[in-house]
Every structure is written in C-alpha cells, then in structure tokens.
C-alpha positions in Angstrom: 121.9 127.7 121.2 118.9 129.7 122.8 116.3 128.4 124.9 113.7 128.7 122.4 115.6 126.8 119.7 116.4 124.1 122.2 112.7 123.9 123.0 111.8 123.7 119.3 114.4 121.0 118.6 113.0 119.0 121.4 109.5 119.4 120.3 110.7 118.3 116.8 112.5 115.2 118.2 109.3 114.4 120.2 107.2 114.6 117.2 109.5 112.3 115.3 109.6 109.7 117.9 105.8 109.7 117.9 105.7 109.4 114.2 108.0 106.4 114.5 106.0 104.7 117.1 102.8 105.2 115.1 104.5 104.0 111.9 102.8 100.8 110.5 105.0 97.8 110.0 105.1 96.7 106.4 102.3 94.6 105.3 103.0 90.9 105.0 104.4 90.2 101.6 105.5 93.9 100.7 109.0 92.9 99.9 107.8 90.2 97.4 105.3 92.5 96.0 107.8 95.3 95.6 110.1 93.0 93.5 107.4 91.6 91.3 105.5 94.9 90.4 108.3 96.5 88.4 108.1 93.6 85.8 104.6 94.4 84.9 104.1 94.5 81.1 107.2 92.3 80.7 107.7 88.6 79.7 110.5 86.2 80.6 111.6 82.7 79.4 111.7 80.0 82.0 113.0 76.3 82.6 111.9 73.3 84.6 114.4 73.2 87.4 112.8 70.3 89.3 110.2 67.8 88.7 109.5 64.5 90.5 106.6 63.2 88.5 106.8 61.5 85.0 104.4 64.2 83.5 106.8 66.9 84.7 109.1 65.8 81.8 106.8 67.7 79.1 107.4 71.0 80.9 111.2 70.5 80.5 110.6 70.0 76.8 108.2 73.0 76.4 108.9 76.6 76.0 107.9 78.3 79.2 106.9 81.9 79.4 105.8 84.0 82.4 104.0 87.2 81.1 103.1 89.8 83.8 100.0 91.0 82.1 97.6 92.9 84.5 98.7 94.8 87.4 96.9 97.1 89.7 97.6 98.1 93.3 96.0 95.1 94.7 96.7 92.4 92.1 99.4 91.1 89.7 98.3 88.5 87.0 101.0 86.3 85.7 100.0 84.4 82.6 102.0 81.2 82.3 102.5 79.6 78.8 103.7 76.0 78.6 104.3 75.7 74.8 101.0 76.5 73.0 99.0 76.0 76.2 97.9 79.3 77.6 95.4 78.1 80.1 97.2 79.0 83.3 97.2 82.3 85.1 98.7 82.9 88.7 97.0 85.7 90.6 99.0 87.5 93.3 96.8 89.5 95.5 97.4 91.6 98.4 94.9 92.5 100.9 94.8 93.4 104.7 95.6 89.9 105.9 98.8 89.5 103.3 99.4 88.1 99.8 97.4 85.3 98.4 98.2 83.1 95.4 95.3 81.8 93.2 95.8 79.7 90.3 93.3 80.5 87.5 92.7 77.8 84.8 90.8 78.6 81.5 89.6 76.6 78.5 90.6 77.7 75.0 87.3 79.7 74.7 88.1 81.7 77.9 85.6 79.9 80.1 86.8 79.0 83.6 87.8 75.3 84.1 86.1 73.3 86.9 89.5 73.1 88.7 90.5 76.7 89.1 90.8 79.3 91.8 92.7 77.1 94.2 95.8 78.4 96.2 96.5 79.8 99.6 97.5 82.8 101.9 101.0 83.3 102.8 101.3 83.2 106.5 102.5 85.9 108.7 105.1 87.3 108.9 105.6 86.7 105.2 108.4 89.5 105.2 111.0 87.9 102.7 111.6 87.5 98.9 110.3 83.9 99.0 106.8 83.2 100.2 105.2 80.0 100.8 101.3 79.6 100.2 99.9 76.6 102.0 96.7 75.3 100.5 93.7 76.8 102.0 90.2 75.1 102.7 88.9 75.9 99.3 91.6 74.1 97.7 91.3 70.9 100.2 87.7 70.6 99.1 88.3 71.1 95.4 91.4 69.0 95.2 91.7 66.6 98.1 95.0 65.4 97.0 96.3 68.9 97.0 95.2 69.6 100.5 99.0 69.6 101.7 100.2 71.5 98.8 102.5 74.4 99.6 103.3 76.8 96.6 106.2 79.3 96.7 106.9 82.4 94.7 110.4 83.7 95.1 112.2 86.6 93.6 116.1 87.0 93.4 116.4 90.7 92.6 118.0 91.4 89.2 118.1 87.7 88.3 114.8 86.0 88.1 111.9 84.5 90.0 110.6 81.1 90.5 107.3 79.2 91.3 107.5 75.9 93.0 105.1 73.5 94.4 105.8 70.8 97.2 103.5 68.1 98.6 105.4 66.8 101.6 103.2 63.8 102.1 104.0 62.4 98.7 107.5 63.8 98.4 106.2 65.8 95.4 108.6 68.6 94.1 108.0 70.8 91.2 110.0 74.0 90.4 110.1 76.4 87.4 112.5 79.4 87.2 112.3 82.6 84.9 115.3 84.6 84.1 115.1 88.3 83.9 118.1 88.3 81.4 116.0 86.3 79.2 113.0 88.5 78.0 110.3 87.1 75.8 108.5 89.0 73.0 105.6 91.0 74.8 102.1 90.5 73.2 
C-alpha cells in the first residue's frame, strides 16, 4: 500500500470517527414510534386483559377497536372504539423532549368534552418498546384523582400493542390489548 493511499484511508477513518462522535442518539421514544408508525391507516380488534374496577366489566363485553387514523411526522392519532362509543382518541406526539400521550375525548357532535387533553410525557431515557406516561400537572389539576396515574403504551413487534393504566395509590389496574393478527375493517 502506498503512502498516499495509507494517508487517504487514515483520513477517511478519522472522518468516520468524527461523524460517529457527532451522531445524535435516538430521541426518547423513537423505538416505540418506529413500531407504531407502520400501522397508520389500519385498525385492530382488541380485548380487555385486566380491569380492577366493576365498571371495567363493560369493556370486556364490548367490541374494542383501535384505528390508527391520522399520522404525520410528529403525531399519531389512534381512535378507540368501545362498542358504539367513538368518543376517545389517543394522541401520541413526539417532540424535542420525547413522546407525549394525550387523551382526547369528544361528544357525539364532535365538540370537546370538558375532561380531555390529559396525559403525560414519557420520562427519559424512554428507549424501549413500552413507555410509561406519568400524569402531568395539567392532568393533576383537571382530574385530581388521576394525579398519580401512569399510562403505558407497549408494542410487541409483529404481535400487537397494549394500552394500560395504573394508579398505584388505589391499586387500580386497567389494560387492553390489540392483536395485529386480528385486523378490523378500515373506515
């Protein structure tokens, strides 16, 4: 190998090392985001996997459908149908500080419910396929009982995804699971 070739290879190696040191680590929540995004435009059937309150039984008796409706580079909207009730949408939004989960509740006429827009930001490092979203200060003011809520979104690649709620103080548990092998009709 000639001296000019050795110098060129050394320069390329130095540039590669510099580029690697400048590479930005993945933003918090990127793995979860990357697994949710391909489901945009699709819908899946779900089931109640866990519920600790008597009112949860109605969820177990209802047809549950998650519809990945609106997707952009910054936001995924997942409409949740519980039987004929189409009032709920989960908004998963990514930003410079990570991934945020917001619950959007609407009346039948499309107007916003007074109990809406609550949720939280997944704390760093938020690198896995299951992210926890502790209730934020807006949620604590809007719904004092939910101040200790932690919501979870989780994806099992190729299998399905889940939405869960836990409220440690009360021992509250709620989890619904959606199966990627059980698609629902897309509207």
